C-alpha positions as CSV (number, residue, x, y, z in Angstrom):
1,M,-0.1,0.1,-0.1
2,R,1.5,3.7,-0.8
3,R,2.0,6.0,1.8
4,T,0.7,9.0,2.0
5,V,0.8,12.3,4.5
6,A,-2.1,13.1,7.0
7,P,-3.1,13.6,10.9
8,S,-5.9,13.3,13.8
9,M,-8.0,14.5,17.2
10,R,-10.3,13.8,20.0
11,R,-11.5,13.4,23.7
12,P,-13.5,10.9,25.6
13,A,-17.2,11.4,26.4
14,A,-20.1,9.6,24.8
15,L,-23.6,7.8,25.8
16,A,-25.7,5.2,24.1
17,V,-29.5,3.9,24.9
18,V,-30.1,0.3,23.6
19,P,-33.3,-1.7,23.8
20,L,-34.7,-1.2,27.4
21,A,-31.5,-0.2,28.8
22,L,-29.8,3.1,29.4
23,L,-26.0,3.0,29.1
24,V,-23.4,5.6,29.5
25,L,-20.2,5.2,27.8
26,L,-17.1,7.4,27.0
27,G,-16.7,9.2,23.5
28,C,-14.7,11.8,22.0
29,V,-14.2,15.6,21.1
30,V,-12.7,16.3,17.7
31,G,-13.1,19.0,15.0
32,S,-11.7,19.1,11.5
33,A,-8.8,19.4,9.2
34,A,-7.2,19.2,5.9
35,P,-7.3,15.9,4.1
36,A,-4.8,13.0,3.9
37,H,-4.3,13.0,0.0
38,A,-5.0,14.9,-3.0
39,G,-8.0,13.4,-5.1
40,G,-7.4,12.5,-8.4
41,G,-9.8,13.3,-11.4
42,P,-11.0,10.9,-14.1
43,S,-9.8,11.7,-17.5
44,G,-13.5,10.9,-18.6
45,G,-14.2,7.8,-16.8
46,G,-13.3,5.4,-13.9
47,G,-14.4,4.5,-10.4
48,G,-18.0,5.8,-11.3
49,S,-21.5,4.2,-10.0
50,L,-22.6,0.8,-10.4
51,T,-25.0,1.2,-13.1
52,G,-26.6,3.9,-15.2
53,A,-26.0,5.4,-18.4
54,A,-24.7,8.8,-16.9
55,A,-22.1,6.8,-14.8
56,A,-18.5,7.3,-16.2
57,A,-17.2,4.3,-15.3
58,P,-18.1,0.7,-16.4
59,A,-19.8,-1.2,-13.6
60,D,-16.8,-3.5,-13.1
61,A,-14.2,-0.7,-12.8
62,V,-11.9,-1.3,-9.9
63,S,-10.1,1.7,-8.3
64,D,-7.0,0.9,-6.0
65,P,-8.3,2.3,-2.6
66,D,-4.6,2.8,-1.6
67,L,-4.6,5.7,-4.2
68,P,-6.7,9.1,-4.7
69,G,-10.0,8.0,-6.2
70,P,-10.7,8.6,-10.0
71,W,-13.0,11.6,-9.3
72,Q,-12.6,15.1,-8.3
73,I,-14.3,15.9,-5.3
74,G,-16.6,18.6,-4.5
75,Y,-18.0,20.0,-1.4
76,R,-21.1,21.8,0.1
77,T,-23.1,22.5,3.1
78,V,-26.6,21.9,3.6
79,Q,-29.3,22.1,6.4
80,I,-31.8,19.4,7.1
81,T,-34.8,19.8,9.2
82,D,-36.4,16.8,10.6
83,S,-40.2,17.7,10.9
84,S,-40.9,14.7,13.3
85,R,-38.6,16.8,15.7
86,P,-39.2,20.5,15.7
87,G,-36.3,22.7,16.0
88,R,-33.6,19.8,15.2
89,V,-31.6,21.3,12.5
90,L,-28.9,19.3,11.1
91,V,-26.1,21.0,9.5
92,T,-24.8,18.7,7.0
93,S,-21.5,18.9,5.0
94,L,-21.6,16.9,1.5
95,W,-18.8,15.4,-0.3
96,Y,-19.4,14.3,-3.8
97,P,-17.6,13.1,-6.8
98,A,-17.1,15.9,-9.4
99,R,-16.4,16.3,-13.0
100,P,-12.7,16.9,-14.1
101,N,-11.3,20.2,-13.8
102,G,-11.6,20.9,-17.4
103,S,-15.2,20.6,-17.2
104,A,-15.9,21.7,-14.2
105,T,-17.9,25.2,-13.4
106,P,-17.5,26.2,-9.9
107,G,-21.0,27.2,-8.6
108,S,-22.8,25.2,-11.1
109,A,-26.3,24.5,-10.4
110,L,-27.0,20.6,-9.7
111,P,-28.7,18.4,-12.2
112,A,-32.6,18.5,-12.5
113,V,-34.4,15.8,-10.5
114,A,-35.7,13.2,-12.7
115,G,-37.3,9.7,-12.3
116,V,-36.6,9.5,-8.0
117,A,-38.9,6.7,-6.7
118,G,-39.4,8.9,-3.5
119,V,-38.7,8.8,0.3
120,H,-39.0,5.8,2.1
121,G,-38.3,6.1,6.0
122,P,-37.3,3.1,8.5
123,S,-40.5,1.6,8.6
124,G,-40.7,1.2,4.7
125,G,-43.6,4.0,4.5
126,P,-43.3,7.5,3.4
127,R,-41.6,10.1,5.9
128,A,-42.2,13.9,5.6
129,T,-39.3,16.2,5.6
130,V,-39.1,19.9,5.9
131,E,-39.0,21.6,2.4
132,S,-37.8,24.8,1.6
133,D,-38.6,27.0,-1.4
134,A,-35.0,27.2,-2.8
135,G,-33.3,23.7,-2.4
136,G,-36.1,21.5,-1.4
137,A,-35.7,19.2,1.3
138,C,-31.6,20.1,1.4
139,P,-31.1,23.9,1.2
140,E,-27.6,24.9,0.6
141,V,-26.1,27.3,3.3
142,A,-22.9,29.5,3.3
143,A,-19.9,27.5,4.7
144,A,-18.7,29.0,8.0
145,G,-15.2,30.4,7.6
146,P,-13.4,33.5,6.7
147,A,-14.8,35.6,3.8
148,D,-11.9,35.0,1.5
149,L,-11.9,31.1,2.2
150,G,-14.2,28.3,1.3
151,G,-16.0,30.3,-1.5
152,P,-17.2,28.7,-4.7
153,G,-14.6,27.3,-6.7
154,Q,-12.0,27.6,-3.7
155,P,-10.7,25.0,-1.4
156,A,-13.4,23.7,0.9
157,F,-12.8,25.2,4.4
158,Y,-13.1,23.0,7.6
159,P,-13.6,25.2,10.5
160,L,-12.4,24.0,13.8
161,V,-14.0,27.0,16.0
162,G,-15.7,29.8,14.3
163,D,-13.3,31.0,11.4
164,V,-10.4,29.1,12.6
165,G,-9.8,26.2,10.5
166,L,-8.0,24.6,7.7
167,P,-8.6,24.5,4.1
168,S,-8.7,21.3,1.9
169,A,-6.1,20.0,-0.2
170,S,-8.5,18.2,-2.6
171,A,-12.2,19.3,-2.2
172,V,-13.6,22.2,-4.2
173,T,-16.6,24.3,-2.9
174,D,-19.6,23.7,-5.4
175,A,-17.5,21.7,-8.0
176,A,-19.7,20.9,-10.7
177,P,-21.2,17.7,-9.8
178,A,-20.7,14.2,-11.8
179,P,-23.9,12.9,-12.5
180,G,-24.0,9.5,-10.8
181,P,-26.0,8.2,-9.8
182,F,-23.8,7.0,-6.7
183,P,-23.8,5.3,-3.4
184,L,-25.0,7.3,-0.2
185,V,-23.0,7.0,2.9
186,V,-23.8,8.9,6.0
187,F,-21.2,9.7,8.6
188,S,-21.5,9.9,12.4
189,H,-19.1,12.1,14.2
190,G,-17.9,11.3,17.7
191,S,-19.0,12.8,20.9
192,F,-18.7,16.6,21.4
193,G,-17.0,16.1,17.9
194,S,-17.8,17.7,14.5
195,R,-19.1,17.0,10.7
196,T,-15.7,17.4,9.4
197,Q,-13.6,15.6,12.0
198,S,-12.7,12.7,9.9
199,A,-12.4,14.9,6.4
200,F,-9.4,12.5,5.0
201,L,-12.1,9.7,5.0
202,M,-14.8,11.5,3.3
203,E,-12.9,12.8,0.7
204,A,-11.3,9.3,-0.1
205,L,-14.8,7.8,0.0
206,A,-16.1,10.8,-2.7
207,G,-13.0,10.3,-4.6
208,H,-13.8,6.8,-5.1
209,G,-17.2,7.6,-6.3
210,F,-19.7,7.5,-3.1
211,L,-21.6,10.6,-2.1
212,V,-21.0,11.7,1.6
213,A,-23.2,13.3,4.1
214,A,-21.9,14.2,7.4
215,P,-24.2,16.0,9.7
216,D,-23.4,17.8,12.9
217,H,-25.6,16.1,16.0
218,P,-27.3,19.0,17.8
219,G,-26.2,18.8,21.2
220,D,-23.3,16.8,20.8
221,T,-20.7,19.0,18.9
222,M,-17.6,20.9,20.0
223,T,-19.1,23.9,19.7
224,D,-22.4,22.9,21.7
225,A,-20.0,21.5,24.5
226,A,-17.9,25.1,24.3
227,A,-21.2,26.9,24.9
228,G,-22.7,24.7,27.6
229,R,-25.5,23.4,25.0
230,E,-25.1,19.6,25.7
231,E,-27.8,17.3,25.0
232,R,-28.1,14.4,27.4
233,Q,-26.2,11.5,26.4
234,V,-29.3,9.4,27.2
235,D,-31.3,11.3,24.4
236,L,-28.5,11.3,22.1
237,A,-28.3,7.5,21.9
238,T,-31.7,7.8,20.1
239,D,-31.8,11.2,18.4
240,R,-28.4,10.2,16.6
241,P,-29.7,7.3,14.6
242,R,-33.0,9.6,14.0
243,D,-30.6,12.2,12.5
244,V,-29.2,9.6,10.1
245,S,-32.5,8.6,8.8
246,A,-33.6,12.4,8.3
247,V,-30.5,12.8,6.4
248,I,-31.2,9.9,4.2
249,D,-34.7,11.1,4.0
250,A,-34.0,14.7,2.9
251,L,-31.1,13.6,0.3
252,T,-33.6,11.2,-1.2
253,A,-36.5,13.6,-1.3
254,R,-37.9,14.4,-4.9
255,S,-37.4,18.3,-4.1
256,C,-33.6,17.7,-3.2
257,P,-31.4,18.5,-6.0
258,D,-29.0,15.6,-4.9
259,A,-31.7,12.9,-5.3
260,A,-31.0,12.0,-9.0
261,R,-27.5,11.3,-7.9
262,I,-28.0,8.8,-5.0
263,R,-28.8,5.3,-5.3
264,P,-31.5,4.7,-2.8
265,D,-30.8,0.9,-2.7
266,Q,-27.0,1.7,-2.0
267,I,-27.0,3.2,1.5
268,G,-24.3,2.9,4.3
269,V,-23.4,4.6,7.5
270,V,-19.9,4.9,8.8
271,G,-19.1,6.4,12.4
272,F,-16.2,7.3,14.8
273,S,-16.6,6.5,18.5
274,F,-20.2,7.3,19.5
275,G,-20.6,7.7,16.0
276,G,-19.6,4.1,15.4
277,F,-22.2,3.0,17.9
278,T,-24.6,5.0,15.9
279,A,-23.7,3.4,12.6
280,V,-23.9,-0.1,13.9
281,V,-27.8,0.3,15.7
282,S,-28.6,2.5,12.7
283,S,-29.9,-0.5,10.8
284,I,-31.8,-2.0,14.0
285,A,-34.5,-1.1,16.1
286,T,-33.6,0.8,19.3
287,L,-36.4,2.1,21.4
288,P,-38.1,4.2,20.7
289,V,-36.4,4.2,17.2
290,P,-37.6,1.9,14.4
291,A,-34.8,0.1,12.1
292,D,-34.1,1.8,9.0
293,V,-34.4,-0.7,6.2
294,R,-32.5,1.4,3.6
295,I,-29.3,0.8,5.5
296,R,-27.4,-1.9,3.7
297,A,-23.9,-1.8,5.4
298,S,-22.2,-0.2,8.5
299,V,-18.4,0.6,9.3
300,G,-17.5,1.6,12.9
301,L,-14.1,3.1,13.5
302,A,-13.2,3.0,17.2
303,A,-17.1,2.2,17.8
304,T,-18.2,2.1,21.2
305,T,-20.1,-1.3,20.8
306,S,-19.2,-2.9,24.6
307,V,-22.6,-1.3,26.0
308,L,-24.5,-3.2,23.3
309,P,-26.4,-6.3,24.5
310,A,-25.9,-9.2,22.8
311,A,-29.4,-9.4,21.6
312,S,-29.0,-5.9,20.0
313,L,-25.9,-7.1,18.2
314,A,-27.6,-10.2,17.0
315,E,-30.1,-8.2,15.2
316,V,-28.0,-6.5,12.8
317,H,-28.4,-8.1,9.5
318,V,-26.2,-5.9,7.1
319,P,-22.5,-6.6,6.6
320,T,-20.2,-4.8,9.3
321,L,-16.5,-3.6,9.4
322,L,-15.1,-2.5,12.7
323,I,-11.8,-1.0,12.9
324,G,-9.8,-0.2,15.9
325,G,-6.5,0.6,17.6
326,T,-4.4,-1.5,19.7
327,Q,-3.3,1.5,21.6
328,D,-6.6,2.9,22.2
329,G,-7.5,3.2,25.9
330,T,-10.7,4.7,25.5
331,V,-12.5,1.8,23.3
332,P,-10.3,-1.1,23.9
333,I,-10.5,-3.6,20.9
334,P,-10.9,-6.6,23.2
335,E,-14.3,-5.1,25.1
336,N,-15.4,-3.9,21.7
337,N,-14.5,-5.0,18.3
338,D,-13.6,-8.5,19.2
339,R,-16.8,-8.8,21.4
340,A,-18.9,-7.5,18.6
341,F,-17.6,-9.8,16.2
342,N,-18.4,-12.8,18.2
343,L,-21.8,-11.5,18.8
344,L,-22.9,-10.0,15.3
345,V,-23.9,-13.9,14.5
346,D,-26.7,-12.6,11.5
347,S,-24.2,-9.9,10.1
348,H,-22.8,-11.5,6.8
349,P,-20.1,-10.9,6.4
350,R,-18.4,-9.2,9.3
351,M,-14.9,-7.9,9.6
352,T,-12.4,-6.6,12.2
353,V,-9.2,-4.7,11.7
354,A,-6.9,-4.1,14.6
355,V,-4.5,-1.7,13.6
356,T,-1.1,-1.9,15.3
357,G,-0.1,1.3,17.5
358,A,-3.2,3.3,16.6
359,T,-4.9,5.3,19.3
360,H,-8.4,6.5,19.9
361,N,-7.9,9.9,17.8
362,S,-6.1,8.3,15.3
363,W,-9.1,8.3,13.0
364,T,-9.6,12.1,13.2
365,E,-7.5,15.2,12.2
366,I,-6.1,16.2,15.4
367,C,-2.5,16.5,14.4
368,R,-3.2,18.9,11.7
369,Q,-5.3,20.9,14.0
370,A,-2.6,20.7,16.5
371,G,-1.0,23.2,14.0
372,L,-3.4,25.8,14.8
373,L,-2.6,26.4,18.2
374,G,-1.8,29.7,19.2
375,A,-4.5,31.1,16.7
376,A,-6.9,34.0,17.8
377,G,-10.2,33.0,18.4
378,I,-9.4,29.1,19.9
379,P,-10.9,29.0,23.5
380,A,-7.9,28.3,26.1
381,P,-10.1,25.1,27.2
382,L,-10.3,23.8,23.6
383,G,-6.6,24.6,23.1
384,M,-5.6,22.5,26.0
385,Q,-7.5,19.6,24.7
386,I,-5.9,19.8,21.4
387,A,-2.7,20.1,22.6
388,L,-3.2,17.1,25.0
389,T,-4.9,14.8,22.4
390,S,-2.2,15.5,19.8
391,A,0.5,14.6,22.3
392,A,-0.9,11.3,22.9
393,T,-1.4,10.9,19.3
394,C,0.5,12.4,16.9
395,W,4.1,11.2,17.7
396,P,6.1,8.0,18.4
397,P,5.7,5.5,20.0
398,Q,2.0,5.7,18.5
399,L,1.4,5.1,14.9
400,A,1.7,7.9,12.4
401,P,-1.7,9.3,11.5
402,A,-0.8,9.0,8.1
403,D,-0.6,5.3,8.2
404,A,-3.8,5.2,10.4
405,H,-5.7,7.0,7.7
406,R,-4.3,5.4,4.8
407,L,-5.5,2.0,6.2
408,A,-8.7,3.2,7.2
409,D,-9.3,4.5,3.5
410,H,-8.1,1.4,2.2
411,Y,-10.4,-1.1,4.0
412,I,-13.4,1.3,4.4
413,V,-13.5,2.1,0.7
414,A,-13.0,-1.4,-0.6
415,F,-15.6,-2.9,2.3
416,L,-18.4,-0.1,1.2
417,A,-17.7,-0.6,-2.9
418,L,-18.2,-4.6,-2.4
419,H,-21.1,-4.2,-0.4
420,L,-22.8,-1.4,-1.8
421,R,-21.8,-1.2,-5.1
422,G,-21.6,-5.1,-5.3
423,Q,-18.1,-4.8,-7.3
424,S,-16.5,-8.0,-6.6
425,G,-13.0,-6.7,-7.5
426,Y,-12.7,-5.1,-4.3
427,A,-12.8,-8.6,-2.3
428,R,-8.9,-8.7,-2.9
429,Y,-8.3,-5.6,-0.6
430,L,-10.1,-6.9,2.2
431,T,-7.5,-9.4,3.3
432,S,-4.4,-9.1,5.4
433,P,-2.0,-6.4,4.2
434,D,0.9,-6.9,1.9
435,A,4.1,-7.5,3.2
436,E,5.1,-3.9,3.8
437,D,2.3,-3.1,6.1
438,A,1.7,-6.8,7.5
439,P,2.9,-5.7,11.0
440,L,0.4,-2.7,11.0
441,A,-2.9,-4.6,10.7
442,T,-4.6,-8.0,11.6
443,V,-7.7,-8.7,9.5
444,R,-10.6,-11.1,11.0
445,S,-13.4,-12.0,9.1
446,S,-16.4,-14.4,8.8
447,P,-18.5,-14.8,5.5
């Protein structure tokens, strides 16, 4: 596997509710940062969706998940409102496959919606979403950041707090989208984190032909924590899966301009820490939340699954991938990944990857964010948290964050390409790593 460059971050704190049980667990705080690698663009094809005349790649095209994907990467921010929970507004970042630079027109309107089958909620019936006059169920909003950064045609800007943040090395704001359709991946951040905290992975997925949506979970972001607006963790354990379903509802609604570029039969959820818990439970019923039957695969990075009863894990029927670090003291592998692997008896297939030397925050952008320390506008408590977390994450003897990011990109891109798009050629990437990386990852799988 090729080496790239990239970093990470986070703090402990998270919670969860499961059927008839309230369980509190430690999660993490993390912001956002620049991506791990630059996105490559197709010269007219490669790495597109599985079917459809609009796709630019043949159905069996396989792009090496160790390399930047064949698509340029677009970025925009939308606002989603769930009418079933008045006042719960989900600011959501979108990363999507874009056309090559030569044909991209920054700020171009998204394609007109045509032939979308409609919205089907967790119980299989229609769900209502709040739709504005402009943008329908997914109106675009101005991205946060300084006025001279992150505008149309400029590198995407990933805020840490307020106007402090980092520009992307590969995503372009409002780049003209490729027509698709593409699989949809929803990303759930960690406790007291942010929607851009694992931007390296979001960009890797978009570059390899996935449309990625990452909402901020209200009451559980870094900004909420700084302002004293934390939602009770017990409530978040059910609100988070409902947020995931609300994002799917909105993006597949007829009035959303993105709907025509989404394959509603190819939807997966990826999450980090408390978000990993969210990803695992998103496809099953957790009182009072019904199962979302649209979800076809789940991936957890340092997922807090130890609080889930065996009966709940046995309810998961979709392919599941769990990735963890051997130096993660917050979400240890034996109590989480290993236990879940043994109990996910109806998840076919299921797979774990133990990354040697990775810590809990190796899957975030803390190391790049550490470079922002000293900037005006970073509250002292947040600055201290970044300094402490980066010190425990970014330097030897811990695994280099670039390697942790690269391995996550490798296995997650291949897993979702195989189990959402059905591209069997990616199976060869879901094995133990080659000789160079053999000491870095231990793979365990069951059909």
